[in-house]
All heavy atoms as a GROMACS GRO file, in nm:
protein
  405
    1MET      N    1  -2.719 -15.603  21.558
    1MET     CA    2  -2.599 -15.613  21.644
    1MET      C    3  -2.476 -15.572  21.564
    1MET      O    4  -2.394 -15.497  21.616
    1MET     CB    5  -2.591 -15.755  21.699
    1MET     CG    6  -2.478 -15.775  21.790
    1MET     SD    7  -2.529 -15.729  21.955
    1MET     CE    8  -2.402 -15.803  22.047
    2LEU      N    9  -2.463 -15.623  21.443
    2LEU     CA   10  -2.347 -15.588  21.360
    2LEU      C   11  -2.348 -15.440  21.324
    2LEU      O   12  -2.244 -15.376  21.318
    2LEU     CB   13  -2.345 -15.676  21.233
    2LEU     CG   14  -2.230 -15.656  21.142
    2LEU    CD1   15  -2.097 -15.683  21.209
    2LEU    CD2   16  -2.243 -15.744  21.020
    3LEU      N   17  -2.467 -15.383  21.306
    3LEU     CA   18  -2.478 -15.242  21.273
    3LEU      C   19  -2.426 -15.155  21.387
    3LEU      O   20  -2.370 -15.046  21.362
    3LEU     CB   21  -2.624 -15.205  21.244
    3LEU     CG   22  -2.648 -15.064  21.198
    3LEU    CD1   23  -2.578 -15.035  21.070
    3LEU    CD2   24  -2.797 -15.042  21.181
    4ASP      N   25  -2.439 -15.197  21.512
    4ASP     CA   26  -2.384 -15.121  21.625
    4ASP      C   27  -2.234 -15.110  21.618
    4ASP      O   28  -2.174 -15.010  21.663
    4ASP     CB   29  -2.424 -15.183  21.758
    4ASP     CG   30  -2.571 -15.172  21.783
    4ASP    OD1   31  -2.637 -15.080  21.727
    4ASP    OD2   32  -2.625 -15.253  21.862
    5PHE      N   33  -2.164 -15.205  21.562
    5PHE     CA   34  -2.020 -15.199  21.548
    5PHE      C   35  -1.978 -15.116  21.428
    5PHE      O   36  -1.880 -15.043  21.430
    5PHE     CB   37  -1.958 -15.337  21.536
    5PHE     CG   38  -1.971 -15.418  21.663
    5PHE    CD1   39  -2.053 -15.530  21.666
    5PHE    CD2   40  -1.901 -15.384  21.778
    5PHE    CE1   41  -2.064 -15.603  21.780
    5PHE    CE2   42  -1.912 -15.452  21.892
    5PHE     CZ   43  -1.994 -15.564  21.896
    6LEU      N   44  -2.055 -15.123  21.320
    6LEU     CA   45  -2.020 -15.052  21.196
    6LEU      C   46  -2.062 -14.906  21.206
    6LEU      O   47  -1.993 -14.817  21.151
    6LEU     CB   48  -2.087 -15.121  21.076
    6LEU     CG   49  -2.038 -15.262  21.047
    6LEU    CD1   50  -2.120 -15.320  20.933
    6LEU    CD2   51  -1.892 -15.268  21.018
    7ALA      N   52  -2.175 -14.878  21.267
    7ALA     CA   53  -2.226 -14.738  21.278
    7ALA      C   54  -2.282 -14.718  21.417
    7ALA      O   55  -2.403 -14.718  21.439
    7ALA     CB   56  -2.332 -14.714  21.172
    8PRO      N   57  -2.192 -14.700  21.516
    8PRO     CA   58  -2.243 -14.682  21.653
    8PRO      C   59  -2.317 -14.549  21.668
    8PRO      O   60  -2.291 -14.456  21.591
    8PRO     CB   61  -2.113 -14.684  21.738
    8PRO     CG   62  -2.007 -14.641  21.644
    8PRO     CD   63  -2.048 -14.690  21.508
    9PRO      N   64  -2.407 -14.539  21.766
    9PRO     CA   65  -2.480 -14.413  21.786
    9PRO      C   66  -2.384 -14.304  21.836
    9PRO      O   67  -2.306 -14.328  21.926
    9PRO     CB   68  -2.587 -14.449  21.890
    9PRO     CG   69  -2.535 -14.571  21.958
    9PRO     CD   70  -2.450 -14.643  21.861
   10VAL      N   71  -2.392 -14.188  21.773
   10VAL     CA   72  -2.307 -14.075  21.811
   10VAL      C   73  -2.394 -13.952  21.830
   10VAL      O   74  -2.501 -13.940  21.773
   10VAL     CB   75  -2.196 -14.047  21.706
   10VAL    CG1   76  -2.096 -14.158  21.700
   10VAL    CG2   77  -2.256 -14.019  21.572
   11CYS      N   78  -2.346 -13.856  21.906
   11CYS     CA   79  -2.414 -13.730  21.930
   11CYS      C   80  -2.413 -13.652  21.799
   11CYS      O   81  -2.308 -13.640  21.733
   11CYS     CB   82  -2.344 -13.653  22.041
   11CYS     SG   83  -2.413 -13.489  22.069
   12LEU      N   84  -2.525 -13.593  21.763
   12LEU     CA   85  -2.533 -13.513  21.637
   12LEU      C   86  -2.456 -13.386  21.646
   12LEU      O   87  -2.412 -13.333  21.543
   12LEU     CB   88  -2.679 -13.483  21.606
   12LEU     CG   89  -2.764 -13.600  21.559
   12LEU    CD1   90  -2.905 -13.554  21.534
   12LEU    CD2   91  -2.707 -13.665  21.434
   13ALA      N   92  -2.434 -13.333  21.766
   13ALA     CA   93  -2.368 -13.204  21.780
   13ALA      C   94  -2.214 -13.217  21.790
   13ALA      O   95  -2.140 -13.150  21.720
   13ALA     CB   96  -2.421 -13.130  21.904
   14CYS      N   97  -2.166 -13.309  21.877
   14CYS     CA   98  -2.021 -13.316  21.902
   14CYS      C   99  -1.958 -13.447  21.852
   14CYS      O  100  -1.836 -13.461  21.860
   14CYS     CB  101  -1.992 -13.297  22.049
   14CYS     SG  102  -2.056 -13.428  22.155
   15ARG      N  103  -2.037 -13.538  21.801
   15ARG     CA  104  -1.995 -13.663  21.746
   15ARG      C  105  -1.929 -13.760  21.846
   15ARG      O  106  -1.857 -13.850  21.807
   15ARG     CB  107  -1.896 -13.644  21.627
   15ARG     CG  108  -1.947 -13.550  21.521
   15ARG     CD  109  -2.067 -13.600  21.451
   15ARG     NE  110  -2.035 -13.718  21.369
   15ARG     CZ  111  -2.125 -13.797  21.316
   15ARG    NH1  112  -2.252 -13.771  21.332
   15ARG    NH2  113  -2.089 -13.898  21.246
   16HIS      N  114  -1.952 -13.742  21.978
   16HIS     CA  115  -1.903 -13.837  22.076
   16HIS      C  116  -1.992 -13.961  22.077
   16HIS      O  117  -2.112 -13.953  22.045
   16HIS     CB  118  -1.907 -13.775  22.218
   16HIS     CG  119  -1.791 -13.686  22.242
   16HIS    ND1  120  -1.802 -13.551  22.243
   16HIS    CD2  121  -1.660 -13.717  22.269
   16HIS    CE1  122  -1.682 -13.499  22.267
   16HIS    NE2  123  -1.594 -13.597  22.283
   17LEU      N  124  -1.935 -14.076  22.106
   17LEU     CA  125  -2.012 -14.201  22.107
   17LEU      C  126  -2.112 -14.199  22.223
   17LEU      O  127  -2.083 -14.150  22.332
   17LEU     CB  128  -1.919 -14.319  22.130
   17LEU     CG  129  -1.831 -14.358  22.012
   17LEU    CD1  130  -1.735 -14.468  22.053
   17LEU    CD2  131  -1.916 -14.403  21.895
   18LEU      N  132  -2.232 -14.246  22.196
   18LEU     CA  133  -2.337 -14.257  22.298
   18LEU      C  134  -2.335 -14.398  22.357
   18LEU      O  135  -2.319 -14.496  22.282
   18LEU     CB  136  -2.473 -14.226  22.238
   18LEU     CG  137  -2.491 -14.086  22.181
   18LEU    CD1  138  -2.629 -14.075  22.114
   18LEU    CD2  139  -2.475 -13.980  22.285
   19ARG      N  140  -2.353 -14.409  22.487
   19ARG     CA  141  -2.352 -14.542  22.548
   19ARG      C  142  -2.474 -14.621  22.512
   19ARG      O  143  -2.468 -14.741  22.491
   19ARG     CB  144  -2.340 -14.527  22.699
   19ARG     CG  145  -2.207 -14.473  22.740
   19ARG     CD  146  -2.188 -14.472  22.886
   19ARG     NE  147  -2.056 -14.419  22.914
   19ARG     CZ  148  -2.014 -14.387  23.033
   19ARG    NH1  149  -2.094 -14.399  23.137
   19ARG    NH2  150  -1.895 -14.342  23.051
   20THR      N  151  -2.587 -14.552  22.512
   20THR     CA  152  -2.714 -14.620  22.475
   20THR      C  153  -2.781 -14.536  22.369
   20THR      O  154  -2.784 -14.414  22.375
   20THR     CB  155  -2.808 -14.634  22.594
   20THR    OG1  156  -2.832 -14.505  22.649
   20THR    CG2  157  -2.748 -14.725  22.705
   21PRO      N  158  -2.841 -14.600  22.269
   21PRO     CA  159  -2.911 -14.523  22.166
   21PRO      C  160  -3.036 -14.460  22.228
   21PRO      O  161  -3.100 -14.516  22.317
   21PRO     CB  162  -2.946 -14.627  22.062
   21PRO     CG  163  -2.935 -14.758  22.125
   21PRO     CD  164  -2.840 -14.743  22.241
   22PRO      N  165  -3.072 -14.339  22.185
   22PRO     CA  166  -3.191 -14.273  22.241
   22PRO      C  167  -3.319 -14.340  22.194
   22PRO      O  168  -3.319 -14.409  22.089
   22PRO     CB  169  -3.181 -14.131  22.182
   22PRO     CG  170  -3.102 -14.147  22.057
   22PRO     CD  171  -3.005 -14.259  22.082
   23PRO      N  172  -3.426 -14.326  22.270
   23PRO     CA  173  -3.553 -14.382  22.224
   23PRO      C  174  -3.602 -14.312  22.097
   23PRO      O  175  -3.556 -14.204  22.067
   23PRO     CB  176  -3.649 -14.359  22.344
   23PRO     CG  177  -3.585 -14.247  22.418
   23PRO     CD  178  -3.437 -14.257  22.396
   24GLY      N  179  -3.691 -14.375  22.027
   24GLY     CA  180  -3.740 -14.322  21.901
   24GLY      C  181  -3.806 -14.183  21.920
   24GLY      O  182  -3.869 -14.154  22.018
   25GLY      N  183  -3.781 -14.096  21.821
   25GLY     CA  184  -3.838 -13.963  21.826
   25GLY      C  185  -3.755 -13.859  21.900
   25GLY      O  186  -3.788 -13.742  21.900
   26VAL      N  187  -3.646 -13.901  21.967
   26VAL     CA  188  -3.561 -13.810  22.044
   26VAL      C  189  -3.432 -13.794  21.963
   26VAL      O  190  -3.372 -13.892  21.924
   26VAL     CB  191  -3.531 -13.865  22.185
   26VAL    CG1  192  -3.435 -13.775  22.259
   26VAL    CG2  193  -3.661 -13.888  22.259
   27PRO      N  194  -3.386 -13.670  21.938
   27PRO     CA  195  -3.260 -13.651  21.867
   27PRO      C  196  -3.144 -13.709  21.949
   27PRO      O  197  -3.137 -13.692  22.071
   27PRO     CB  198  -3.246 -13.502  21.850
   27PRO     CG  199  -3.354 -13.438  21.926
   27PRO     CD  200  -3.448 -13.542  21.974
   28PRO      N  201  -3.050 -13.781  21.885
   28PRO     CA  202  -2.940 -13.841  21.957
   28PRO      C  203  -2.836 -13.733  21.997
   28PRO      O  204  -2.754 -13.693  21.918
   28PRO     CB  205  -2.884 -13.941  21.858
   28PRO     CG  206  -2.925 -13.894  21.726
   28PRO     CD  207  -3.052 -13.817  21.745
   29LEU      N  208  -2.848 -13.689  22.121
   29LEU     CA  209  -2.754 -13.589  22.175
   29LEU      C  210  -2.697 -13.638  22.307
   29LEU      O  211  -2.766 -13.708  22.382
   29LEU     CB  212  -2.826 -13.458  22.203
   29LEU     CG  213  -2.887 -13.388  22.080
   29LEU    CD1  214  -2.976 -13.273  22.123
   29LEU    CD2  215  -2.778 -13.339  21.985
   30CYS      N  216  -2.569 -13.608  22.332
   30CYS     CA  217  -2.507 -13.648  22.460
   30CYS      C  218  -2.561 -13.559  22.572
   30CYS      O  219  -2.629 -13.458  22.548
   30CYS     CB  220  -2.357 -13.643  22.451
   30CYS     SG  221  -2.290 -13.477  22.432
   31SER      N  222  -2.525 -13.594  22.696
   31SER     CA  223  -2.577 -13.519  22.812
   31SER      C  224  -2.516 -13.378  22.816
   31SER      O  225  -2.577 -13.287  22.876
   31SER     CB  226  -2.540 -13.592  22.939
   31SER     OG  227  -2.400 -13.610  22.952
   32ARG      N  228  -2.402 -13.350  22.752
   32ARG     CA  229  -2.347 -13.215  22.749
   32ARG      C  230  -2.416 -13.128  22.648
   32ARG      O  231  -2.439 -13.009  22.668
   32ARG     CB  232  -2.201 -13.218  22.714
   32ARG     CG  233  -2.112 -13.280  22.822
   32ARG     CD  234  -1.968 -13.271  22.788
   32ARG     NE  235  -1.944 -13.324  22.650
   32ARG     CZ  236  -1.831 -13.323  22.593
   32ARG    NH1  237  -1.727 -13.270  22.649
   32ARG    NH2  238  -1.817 -13.376  22.473
   33CYS      N  239  -2.457 -13.184  22.534
   33CYS     CA  240  -2.515 -13.102  22.424
   33CYS      C  241  -2.668 -13.088  22.439
   33CYS      O  242  -2.725 -12.994  22.389
   33CYS     CB  243  -2.484 -13.170  22.288
   33CYS     SG  244  -2.309 -13.170  22.250
   34ALA      N  245  -2.732 -13.182  22.504
   34ALA     CA  246  -2.878 -13.181  22.512
   34ALA      C  247  -2.934 -13.054  22.576
   34ALA      O  248  -3.029 -12.996  22.527
   34ALA     CB  249  -2.928 -13.304  22.586
   35PRO      N  250  -2.877 -13.003  22.691
   35PRO     CA  251  -2.933 -12.881  22.749
   35PRO      C  252  -2.914 -12.760  22.658
   35PRO      O  253  -2.999 -12.671  22.655
   35PRO     CB  254  -2.856 -12.863  22.878
   35PRO     CG  255  -2.799 -12.995  22.909
   35PRO     CD  256  -2.779 -13.064  22.778
   36GLU      N  257  -2.804 -12.755  22.583
   36GLU     CA  258  -2.778 -12.638  22.493
   36GLU      C  259  -2.868 -12.641  22.372
   36GLU      O  260  -2.894 -12.537  22.316
   36GLU     CB  261  -2.632 -12.640  22.450
   36GLU     CG  262  -2.533 -12.623  22.564
   36GLU     CD  263  -2.392 -12.639  22.519
   36GLU    OE1  264  -2.370 -12.654  22.397
   36GLU    OE2  265  -2.303 -12.636  22.606
   37LEU      N  266  -2.912 -12.757  22.331
   37LEU     CA  267  -2.990 -12.770  22.208
   37LEU      C  268  -3.135 -12.811  22.241
   37LEU      O  269  -3.194 -12.889  22.170
   37LEU     CB  270  -2.925 -12.874  22.116
   37LEU     CG  271  -2.788 -12.836  22.067
   37LEU    CD1  272  -2.725 -12.953  21.991
   37LEU    CD2  273  -2.792 -12.713  21.978
   38ALA      N  274  -3.188 -12.756  22.344
   38ALA     CA  275  -3.327 -12.784  22.380
   38ALA      C  276  -3.421 -12.728  22.275
   38ALA      O  277  -3.394 -12.624  22.215
   38ALA     CB  278  -3.359 -12.723  22.518
   39PRO      N  279  -3.533 -12.798  22.247
   39PRO     CA  280  -3.626 -12.744  22.149
   39PRO      C  281  -3.680 -12.607  22.183
   39PRO      O  282  -3.699 -12.577  22.301
   39PRO     CB  283  -3.738 -12.847  22.149
   39PRO     CG  284  -3.679 -12.973  22.208
   39PRO     CD  285  -3.575 -12.923  22.300
   40LEU      N  286  -3.701 -12.525  22.084
   40LEU     CA  287  -3.754 -12.389  22.104
   40LEU      C  288  -3.905 -12.394  22.128
   40LEU      O  289  -3.971 -12.486  22.076
   40LEU     CB  290  -3.728 -12.303  21.982
   40LEU     CG  291  -3.582 -12.264  21.955
   40LEU    CD1  292  -3.572 -12.195  21.822
   40LEU    CD2  293  -3.528 -12.177  22.062
   41ASP      N  294  -3.956 -12.298  22.199
   41ASP     CA  295  -4.100 -12.290  22.213
   41ASP      C  296  -4.159 -12.242  22.079
   41ASP      O  297  -4.093 -12.177  22.002
   41ASP     CB  298  -4.142 -12.195  22.327
   41ASP     CG  299  -4.093 -12.053  22.310
   41ASP    OD1  300  -3.996 -12.033  22.237
   41ASP    OD2  301  -4.155 -11.964  22.370
   42PRO      N  302  -4.282 -12.277  22.049
   42PRO     CA  303  -4.338 -12.248  21.917
   42PRO      C  304  -4.342 -12.100  21.883
   42PRO      O  305  -4.328 -12.066  21.763
   42PRO     CB  306  -4.482 -12.302  21.927
   42PRO     CG  307  -4.475 -12.408  22.027
   42PRO     CD  308  -4.373 -12.363  22.128
   43ALA      N  309  -4.348 -12.010  21.978
   43ALA     CA  310  -4.352 -11.866  21.946
   43ALA      C  311  -4.218 -11.816  21.898
   43ALA      O  312  -4.212 -11.719  21.822
   43ALA     CB  313  -4.393 -11.789  22.071
   44ALA      N  314  -4.106 -11.878  21.937
   44ALA     CA  315  -3.976 -11.834  21.901
   44ALA      C  316  -3.918 -11.905  21.778
   44ALA      O  317  -3.806 -11.878  21.740
   44ALA     CB  318  -3.880 -11.851  22.020
   45ARG      N  319  -3.994 -11.992  21.716
   45ARG     CA  320  -3.939 -12.072  21.605
   45ARG      C  321  -3.934 -11.999  21.473
   45ARG      O  322  -3.853 -12.031  21.390
   45ARG     CB  323  -4.026 -12.196  21.584
   45ARG     CG  324  -4.007 -12.299  21.691
   45ARG     CD  325  -4.082 -12.424  21.661
   45ARG     NE  326  -4.064 -12.517  21.770
   45ARG     CZ  327  -4.116 -12.636  21.772
   45ARG    NH1  328  -4.192 -12.676  21.672
   45ARG    NH2  329  -4.097 -12.716  21.875
   46ARG      N  330  -4.014 -11.894  21.454
   46ARG     CA  331  -4.015 -11.828  21.326
   46ARG      C  332  -3.955 -11.688  21.339
   46ARG      O  333  -3.994 -11.608  21.420
   46ARG     CB  334  -4.160 -11.815  21.273
   46ARG     CG  335  -4.169 -11.753  21.135
   46ARG     CD  336  -4.305 -11.764  21.079
   46ARG     NE  337  -4.336 -11.901  21.040
   46ARG     CZ  338  -4.300 -11.956  20.923
   46ARG    NH1  339  -4.232 -11.889  20.838
   46ARG    NH2  340  -4.337 -12.080  20.896
   47VAL      N  341  -3.852 -11.662  21.252
   47VAL     CA  342  -3.787 -11.529  21.244
   47VAL      C  343  -3.793 -11.492  21.096
   47VAL      O  344  -3.725 -11.553  21.015
   47VAL     CB  345  -3.645 -11.533  21.296
   47VAL    CG1  346  -3.579 -11.396  21.277
   47VAL    CG2  347  -3.641 -11.574  21.443
   48GLY      N  348  -3.873 -11.396  21.062
   48GLY     CA  349  -3.892 -11.360  20.922
   48GLY      C  350  -3.962 -11.475  20.849
   48GLY      O  351  -4.068 -11.516  20.889
   49ASP      N  352  -3.898 -11.526  20.745
   49ASP     CA  353  -3.956 -11.641  20.672
   49ASP      C  354  -3.886 -11.769  20.703
   49ASP      O  355  -3.905 -11.872  20.639
   49ASP     CB  356  -3.946 -11.615  20.522
   49ASP     CG  357  -4.042 -11.506  20.478
   49ASP    OD1  358  -4.144 -11.487  20.548
   49ASP    OD2  359  -4.018 -11.443  20.377
   50VAL      N  360  -3.798 -11.773  20.807
   50VAL     CA  361  -3.721 -11.892  20.844
   50VAL      C  362  -3.779 -11.954  20.968
   50VAL      O  363  -3.804 -11.882  21.065
   50VAL     CB  364  -3.572 -11.853  20.866
   50VAL    CG1  365  -3.493 -11.976  20.903
   50VAL    CG2  366  -3.514 -11.788  20.741
   51GLU      N  367  -3.802 -12.084  20.967
   51GLU     CA  368  -3.854 -12.152  21.082
   51GLU      C  369  -3.749 -12.251  21.129
   51GLU      O  370  -3.687 -12.321  21.048
   51GLU     CB  371  -3.983 -12.227  21.049
   51GLU     CG  372  -4.047 -12.290  21.167
   51GLU     CD  373  -4.185 -12.349  21.139
   51GLU    OE1  374  -4.236 -12.320  21.032
   51GLU    OE2  375  -4.233 -12.422  21.221
   52ALA      N  376  -3.728 -12.259  21.262
   52ALA     CA  377  -3.627 -12.349  21.318
   52ALA      C  378  -3.688 -12.420  21.437
   52ALA      O  379  -3.779 -12.368  21.501
   52ALA     CB  380  -3.504 -12.272  21.366
   53CYS      N  381  -3.634 -12.538  21.470
   53CYS     CA  382  -3.680 -12.613  21.583
   53CYS      C  383  -3.584 -12.603  21.699
   53CYS      O  384  -3.619 -12.621  21.812
   53CYS     CB  385  -3.700 -12.762  21.547
   53CYS     SG  386  -3.832 -12.788  21.428
   54PHE      N  387  -3.453 -12.583  21.670
   54PHE     CA  388  -3.350 -12.579  21.773
   54PHE      C  389  -3.270 -12.450  21.755
   54PHE      O  390  -3.267 -12.390  21.647
   54PHE     CB  391  -3.254 -12.698  21.756
   54PHE     CG  392  -3.322 -12.830  21.776
   54PHE    CD1  393  -3.364 -12.902  21.667
   54PHE    CD2  394  -3.345 -12.880  21.904
   54PHE    CE1  395  -3.430 -13.025  21.685
   54PHE    CE2  396  -3.410 -13.000  21.921
   54PHE     CZ  397  -3.454 -13.073  21.811
   55LEU      N  398  -3.204 -12.409  21.864
   55LEU     CA  399  -3.117 -12.287  21.859
   55LEU      C  400  -3.004 -12.303  21.762
   55LEU      O  401  -2.956 -12.407  21.738
   55LEU     CB  402  -3.062 -12.259  21.998
   55LEU     CG  403  -3.164 -12.212  22.100
   55LEU    CD1  404  -3.101 -12.206  22.237
   55LEU    CD2  405  -3.217 -12.075  22.062
   0.00000   0.00000   0.00000
């Protein structure tokens, strides 16, 4: 409970406060950033020698 006041959950992209923390395994993103940062399909993740999970 004290940790929620000292380090509240924020969106990783825009740093806005989140009302509820996301469930485990889901990146903490707000409703505005989540559609823009949707996970890539496995075929589009590798470009050259670089692999990415998000756009």
